[in-house]
C-alpha positions, 0 to 999 in steps of 0.5 A: 561445476554446475549440475546439468539438471539445474539448468534454467532454474533460477538460483536463490541468490537472485534478487527476485524470489522464484517458485520451485517451478521457476516462475517469479513469486507474485503477491498471490503466490507469496500469500501461499496461494497456488505455490508451485501450481500452474497458473489458472486460466483467467478471463477478462469479464469487464473493464472499468475506467476507474478503480472504484467501479471495479471495486464495486463490481467485486462487492456485487460479486461478494454480495452474491456469495461469489468466490471472490478469491477467484477475482483479480483486478488488473490496472493497465497503462499505469502511471505515477501522478505526483501532485505538488501541494506547496513550498517546503521551507525550513519553517514549515518543516519545523512546524511539521516536525513539531506536530509529529513530536507533540503527538509522540510527546503526548504518547510518552507523557501519558504512558509515563503519567500513568506511573507518576505519583502526584501531579501526573499532568505535569509529566504529560505537559513536560513530555508534550513540550519536549516533543514539540521542541525536539520535533521542530528541531529535527524537522528543521535540521532534516530539511536544511540538510537536503540542501534545497534539493526538494523544496516542495511538499507533494502527494503521489499515487499510481493511476491506471487508465483502465481496470480489468476484472479477471476471473478464473475461467471456470467461474467466468460465466457465473460472474458475468451472469451476476454482474449482468443481473445487478447492472440490469436491476 
């Protein structure tokens, strides 16, 4: 039986974490900021075409000793952009695996070489060669197991069409003044 006083309060079994007031946990709340407190009223004071310009505006505010913990950059009209870098073959997968394995082998070799008596460099060389071989084998096998489902290498990132600088309403005037002075000067 459910308690009528609990009506409308999300249960802990939900996949989305909630605050005590029932609102979803956002990154600023998850960090301990404003947990259980009502949302602060915010104002958009500027909009930028790219993230770099919005970041520069926050840097200008920080340089002017503005409380930047009251600033939020909000990207709107967000899309995922995936740039295809090239074909992925078993050979390229083996080469990438060998590179990773070689670095791991170097790390293990140096750590074991510290404790080696005599020719420590032989331990390092053996570990690097073993890392290269194992990495190449695992890279080739892992790619072969995909069955040709993803035979390309790509890089993806999120992009927004605009970035708005939102400030707590009580600090909005001060932020506008600082950004206006730095833009004019």
